[in-house]
N, C-alpha and C positions, 0 to 999 in steps of 0.2 A: 449469615446462614450457612450452617455445617453441610457439606455435600457427603453423601455416601459414596462408597467406593466404587459402586456401580455408575453413579452419576458423574464421578471424576472420569472414569475410563471412557464413558461416552462423550465427555467433553473433550478429552484428549484426541479421540477419534475424530471429533469434529474438526478440532483444530488442524489435525493432519489433512483432513480432506480440504479444508481452507488453503493449506499451503500447496497441495497438489493443483488447485484450481488457479490459486495466483502465481505459482511458479511458472506454469505453461503460458499464463496470461502475457508475461514480458515479451516472448516472441511473437505471440498473436497480436498484442498491440503495435509491436514494430512493423508487423506486415499491414495491419490496418491503417496507420498513419502514413504509410507510403502511399496509399491510394486515396485517402480521406483526409481533409483538414482537420488536425486534432480537435478544434473546437466544434466543427460539425459532427465528428465522431463521437465526442464526449456527449453532446446533445441527444444523438440518436440512443447512445447506449443508456442514458438516464431515462429517456421517455420510455424505452423497453423495459428497462427494470422497473420502473413505476408501474407499468401496464400489468406487469407480471405479479408483483408484490401486492399492489392494491386490489387488483382482481382476486388472488387467492384469499386475501383477508375477507373480501366481500363475500365470495362463495363459502368460505368456512364461518361466516358470521361472527367474525372476531369483534369484540367490544373495543372501540376506539377510545383513546385516552380522553378524559374529559377536562384536564388541565395539564399545564406544563408544555404547551406548544411553543412558547417563546424558546424554551431550551430545545426542543425538537427542531425548531428553525436553524438554531445555532449548529446543532449537530449535522443537519442537511447541508449547511454551508461548509463545514469542516470535512465531514466524513463523505460527502458525494460530491459538492460542486468543486471546491478547491482540490480536493484529493484527486479526482478524475482529470480535471483541466490540467493541473500542474503535471500528473503524471504522464498523460498523453502528448502534451508539449514537449516533455523531457525526453520520453523514449523516441520521438521522432529524430531527435538530435544525438542521443546517446546509443548505448547498446543494451540487450537484455541482461548481460552479465553485470555490467555497471548498475544498471537499474536494481538488480536484486541485491547487489551489495550495498547500494546507498541505502535502501528500504531496511536493510539489517541494522540500521542505526535507530529504528523505531524502539527496540527495548530500552536503549540507554535514554532516549527522549521520554518513553512513558514512565521510566523509572524516576527521572527528575520531575516530571510533572506529578507523579504520584507522591513523592517527598513533599513537594510544595502544597499538594492538596490533602496531605495528612494520610494517604492510602498507604504508603510505603515508609518503612524505617531504612535510613541511610546506614550503611556499614562500610567498613574498609575494603571488602571484598568487591562489593558494589562499585565502589570508587574506582579500583583498579579495572574492573570491567568496562566502565565507561571511558576510562583513559584509553585503554587498548583499542577501544572502538574509535575513538577520536583520532588515534595514531593511524589506524587502518584508512580511514576515510581521507586524512590529510595526505596519506601516500597516493591513494587513488585519484584525488583531485590534483596532484602534482604541485603540492605547496613548495616543495624544494625548487621546481624549475620556475615557478613564479617568484621566488625569493631571488634568484639569480638572473631572472630575465631572459632565459633561453628562446622563449617563444614556442617551445616545443607543445606547450599545451594549446596553442592556437590552431588546432587541427581538427577537421570534420571526421565524422565517423569512418569515412573512406580514405582517411591519412592525407588527404590534401590539405594545403594551407588555406585556412578560412579567411575570406574577406571581411567578415563581421564576426563579432564576438558571439552574437546570437546564433551562429551556425556551428559553432564548437561543441565538441563532446562535452567540455567542462560546463558550458551553459546548460546543457541538457541534464548534467548530474546535479547541477545546483537547483534546476527545476524540480527535479525528482525528489532531492533534499527537502525542498520547500513542501513537496507532497508528503513526505514522511512526516514532517512537523505537524501538518494538519491532520493527519491520520492519528499521530500519538496524541494530541490534544482531543481528538474525538474519542479515543479510547478511554482516555482519563475522565473526560465528562460524561460519557455514556455509562460508566461502571455503576453507578448508583440506580439510575433509572431502569438498567438492564436486569437489576435484581428483582424487580417488582413488575415488569411488563413482558408479556409473551414476546418471543423473539420476531416472530412474524408480524405481529401488530406493530413493533416498535419498527422494524425495517421498513414496512409499508408507510408508516406515519413520517419517517424521516425522508423517504423518496418522495412523499407527497409535498412536503415541505420544500424540498429542493427544485421542483418543477418550475415555480415562478421566477427563481433566481437564474436557473440555466436557460429559461426561455428567453430572457432579456438579451443576453450575450450570444446565445447559440443558434437561434432560429434564423437570423439573418445570414449566418455562415453555412446552414443547411440548404437555404434557398439559393445561395450563390454557388453551390456544388452541383456539378453534372453527375447526378446520381446514376444515370442510365450508363455512363461510361465506366462505371466501377466493375470489374470482372466478377463473374457469378460466385467463385470460390471465396472471394473476399467476404461477400454477404453471408455465406455459409459460417466463416470464422466468426463474423460479427454476431451471428445468431447464437453460436456456441457461448460466446463471450458474455452475452446479454443473459443467458440462462444460468451459466455456471459462474464465473467470477463476478457477476454483477448481483443477480437475485440470490442464488443459492449460497454464495460465499457469505453475504452479509448475515443472512439467517444463522448459518452455522457459527460465525464468529460472535454474534450476540448471544447465542446459545452458550457458547463455551465461556464468555465474559461473564455470564450469569452465574457460573460455578467455579470459576478459576480466577486467581489474582491477575490484575491488570498486567503486571509486567511479565507474567508466565505466557499470557496470551500474546504479547509482543514478541517474547522469547522465541517462539516457535517459526518466526520469520526466518530464523537461520536456515530452516528446512528448504525455504523458497530458493535460497542461493544454489543449492544442489540440484534441485529440479529445474531451475532457470538456466544454470550453466550447460546442463546435459541437452536440454530442449533447444537452447540457442546454438549449440555445436551441431546438432542434427538438422535443424531447420534453416539456420543462415550461416552456419560455418564459422561461427565465432569461436575464438581461441583465447585462452587465458595467457596474457603476457606476463613478465617478470613483475612488473609493478602491480598488477591486479592480484597475482598469487600472494605477493607480501601483504597487500591490503586485506586480502580474504583472510589469510592466516592470522592477523592481528584481531580483526573483527570477530572471527569465529571463535578464536581462542577467548576473547573478553566475552562472548555470549556463553560459551561453556562454563565460565566461572560461576555463572548465575545458579548452576545446577548444584554446585558444591556449597554445603552449609559450612558457615564459619564456627570456629571452635568456640564452644560455649554459647552458641546461638542457634535458633531454629531456622531452617530454610525459608526464604520467603522474598 
């Protein structure tokens, strides 16, 4: 389907809105998982998002899909359940800046999946882009420290030596990396169905499919949480996250995915890093150390190469 210039401009605007919502979400999620168990918060978020999306679809009398519910269930597992569970568990251990930078690997992962699924054409420049991203993430993960066994990577977010690997920033980064993988596969698999289904209907159907899955693992965690002890401002942040980065962002992302290449949708995630780093500095006082700067330079340079068409080839 060929998009008009106006449709493309609207899709790009929608993507920028998604990045603003998701970019501020890193610091918000870090705050939320400080006061709420990640599994409990993920469950609350998904139920809240489902109420908003399904409710809006019913009020607007949207026609529900008659077939393809198996694929929708898979999309719900990847794009909602695993995506949010791994992210919240990871951000509890890591930082907002690290989380945004790890999520910047999504374009490389969506590119690889797009090639495997026949949606993308592999070129030399794209390979260089992926390689630079891999180098940047390796630097962020401290692969050099792992190789020489310095133990510097066994640190918590506060800089203390961790008693368990599960408490380390690296563990958090790896969980977020798994989240990025699930989201990349979600983007690749939802490309075709997003071209023929209304974004609100598709978002509502995906969230509806995710509810039974998250309920099994999440409801016990919610019951075990002392919700009355959670500060009031945390619930305000939670409400904003449910409305913005949860419900609205999914609709905008699927709207853009319907009109733009999958890899370009993923590429806009680089904007998240700028927004996330700024928000994290203002909210939690996070700063970019030398290693993070090097990693960010490599990842963002690799991302920028995707905008430059290769000689003798069209951009894509």
